[in-house]
C-alpha positions in Angstrom: -0.1 0.0 -0.1 1.2 3.6 -0.9 1.8 5.4 2.5 0.3 8.9 2.9 3.9 10.3 2.9 4.7 8.8 -0.4 1.4 10.1 -1.9 2.5 13.7 -0.6 5.9 13.4 -2.3 4.4 12.1 -5.5 2.1 15.3 -5.7 4.9 17.6 -4.5 7.0 16.5 -7.6 4.1 16.2 -10.3 5.1 19.7 -11.5 8.6 18.7 -11.9 7.9 15.5 -13.5 5.4 17.2 -15.6 8.0 19.8 -16.8 10.7 17.2 -17.6 8.3 14.8 -19.4 6.9 18.1 -21.2 10.5 19.0 -22.2 11.3 15.3 -23.5 7.9 15.1 -25.3 8.5 18.4 -27.0 11.9 17.8 -28.2 11.1 16.9 -32.0 8.6 20.0 -32.1 11.1 22.3 -30.4 13.5 21.5 -32.9 11.2 22.1 -35.8 9.9 25.2 -34.3 13.6 26.5 -34.1 14.0 25.8 -37.8 10.7 27.8 -38.8 11.8 30.5 -36.6 15.1 31.2 -38.3 13.9 30.7 -41.9 14.0 33.8 -44.1 11.0 35.3 -45.6 12.4 33.9 -48.9 11.9 30.1 -48.4 15.3 28.5 -47.6 16.1 25.0 -48.0 16.3 23.4 -44.4 19.7 21.5 -43.9 19.6 17.7 -43.9 19.3 17.2 -40.0 16.7 19.8 -40.0 14.6 18.2 -42.5 14.7 14.7 -40.7 13.4 16.6 -37.6 10.6 18.1 -39.7 9.4 14.6 -41.3 9.4 13.1 -37.8 7.5 16.0 -36.3 5.1 15.8 -39.0 4.6 12.1 -38.8 4.1 12.2 -35.0 1.4 15.2 -35.7 -0.3 13.1 -38.1 -0.7 10.1 -35.9 -2.6 12.5 -33.5 -5.3 13.0 -36.2 -8.7 11.2 -36.2 -8.7 7.9 -38.7 -5.1 8.1 -38.9 -5.0 4.1 -39.2 -2.2 4.2 -41.6 -0.1 7.1 -43.0 1.1 6.8 -46.5 4.5 8.4 -47.5 2.4 10.3 -50.1 0.2 12.0 -47.4 3.3 12.7 -45.2 4.9 14.4 -48.3 1.9 16.4 -49.2 1.7 17.6 -45.7 5.3 18.7 -45.9 4.6 19.9 -49.3 7.6 18.1 -50.7 7.9 15.0 -52.8 8.1 11.6 -51.8 11.6 11.1 -53.5 12.6 14.1 -50.8 11.5 11.9 -48.1 13.4 9.0 -49.2 16.6 11.2 -49.3 16.5 11.5 -45.6 15.0 8.0 -44.8 15.4 4.8 -46.5 12.0 3.7 -45.7 8.8 4.6 -43.9 9.8 1.9 -41.4 13.0 4.0 -40.8 11.0 7.0 -40.0 8.9 5.1 -37.3 12.1 3.8 -36.1 13.4 7.6 -35.7 10.0 8.2 -33.5 11.1 5.1 -31.4 14.6 6.0 -30.9 13.1 9.4 -29.3 10.8 7.6 -27.4 13.5 5.3 -25.9 16.0 8.1 -25.5 13.4 10.3 -23.5 12.0 8.0 -21.3 15.2 6.2 -20.2 16.9 9.3 -19.7 14.0 10.3 -17.3 14.1 6.5 -15.6 17.9 7.3 -15.2 17.0 10.7 -13.4 14.3 9.1 -11.1 16.6 6.4 -10.1 19.4 8.7 -9.2 17.3 11.2 -7.3 14.9 9.0 -5.5 16.4 6.9 -2.5 13.2 5.1 -1.9 12.9 2.1 -4.3 9.1 1.8 -4.0 8.7 5.4 -4.7 10.9 5.0 -7.8 8.6 2.4 -9.2 5.7 4.7 -8.8 7.4 7.6 -10.3 8.7 5.5 -13.4 5.0 4.4 -14.1 3.6 7.8 -13.5 6.2 9.6 -16.0 5.6 6.8 -18.5 1.9 7.6 -18.6 2.4 11.4 -18.5 4.8 11.3 -21.5 2.2 9.1 -23.5 -0.7 12.0 -22.5 1.5 14.9 -23.6 2.6 13.0 -26.7 -0.6 11.2 -28.2 1.1 10.5 -31.5 3.9 8.9 -29.7 1.5 6.8 -27.4 0.0 5.1 -30.6 3.4 4.2 -31.6 4.1 2.9 -28.0 1.1 0.7 -27.7 1.6 -0.5 -31.2 -1.7 0.8 -32.9 0.4 2.9 -35.3 2.6 -0.1 -36.1 -0.3 -2.8 -37.1 0.4 -2.3 -41.0 4.3 -1.5 -40.7 7.2 -3.7 -40.5 7.0 -6.5 -37.6 10.4 -5.4 -36.3 8.8 -2.2 -35.2 6.5 -3.9 -33.0 9.1 -6.2 -31.6 11.2 -2.9 -30.8 8.4 -1.7 -28.6 8.0 -4.9 -26.9 11.7 -4.8 -26.0 11.0 -1.1 -24.8 8.3 -2.4 -22.2 10.6 -5.3 -21.4 13.5 -3.0 -20.2 10.7 -0.7 -18.4 9.8 -3.9 -16.5 13.2 -4.8 -15.6 14.0 -1.5 -14.3 10.5 -1.8 -12.1 11.7 -5.2 -10.9 15.3 -4.0 -9.7 13.5 -1.1 -7.9 10.7 -3.3 -6.5 13.0 -6.0 -5.4 15.0 -3.7 -3.2 11.7 -2.4 -1.8 10.6 -5.8 -0.9 13.9 -6.5 0.7 13.4 -3.3 3.0 10.1 -4.6 3.7 11.5 -7.7 5.1 10.0 -9.9 2.2 10.9 -13.7 2.6 10.5 -13.9 -1.3 11.8 -10.3 -2.6 12.4 -11.6 -6.3 8.9 -13.3 -6.5 7.0 -10.1 -5.2 9.3 -7.9 -7.4 8.4 -9.9 -10.5 4.9 -10.0 -9.8 4.5 -6.5 -9.1 6.9 -5.4 -12.0 4.6 -7.4 -14.2 1.2 -5.8 -12.9 2.8 -2.4 -13.1 3.8 -2.8 -16.8 0.4 -3.9 -17.8 -1.3 -1.2 -16.0 0.9 1.2 -17.8 0.2 -0.4 -21.5 -3.5 -0.9 -20.5 -3.9 2.6 -19.6 -1.9 4.0 -22.7 -4.0 1.8 -25.0 -7.3 3.2 -23.4 -6.1 6.8 -24.1 -5.5 6.1 -27.7 -8.5 4.1 -28.4 -10.7 6.8 -26.9 -9.5 9.2 -29.2 -7.1 10.5 -26.4 -10.2 11.5 -24.4 -9.7 9.0 -21.3 -6.6 10.4 -19.3 -4.1 7.5 -18.6 -3.1 9.5 -15.4 -6.6 9.6 -13.9 -6.7 8.2 -10.3 -3.4 6.7 -10.9 -2.1 7.3 -7.3 -4.5 5.0 -6.0 -3.8 2.3 -8.4 -0.2 2.8 -7.9 -0.5 2.6 -4.3 -2.2 -1.1 -4.4 0.4 -2.3 -6.6 3.7 -1.0 -4.7 
């Protein structure tokens, strides 16, 4: 069960976590925005790295649109006002574009996880904050959330879904590590078993809430009443 003090601690750092997740989630958009701000009135050709960022930012934005079951390179090129050939000068395939989004998700989430584990000494609180941060990241980046739960990858290369599965396996592994330490502190006779079960339940909770968020058209917040759920599982 979550202690009253742990609940207060989680609330006290909501704003800080929100700011970090927001900063991570806005990375692609911010880079693209910087490119737009620096553009001269006469249309200027962006540098290769800038164009890659624009493509990924636009793809993520299109994933937030209603009915975005499958995004074609033709639709993406039209959105960017370029030819499909121009897209392939920066990415070898559409699968590689999705890999770019997945890399962004991985780098953002695991950077934040490292910050949480380095800052928080309480291992049970670490686990709660990791799950909360993961859900908050998805809520602030709806297009990325569709990639995370695989909805945006249904018609794409199978290796993309496999990579997202590996992503959640790594998150679960970190949760097991934190929860084992918490079980040992609590005097559990079976800390590994306890940690495995709780980490699995927390990962399933995170995936399920993100799926409900994306499949509700982003109407059901993945963080609603989350503190109660996390308290029951940690």
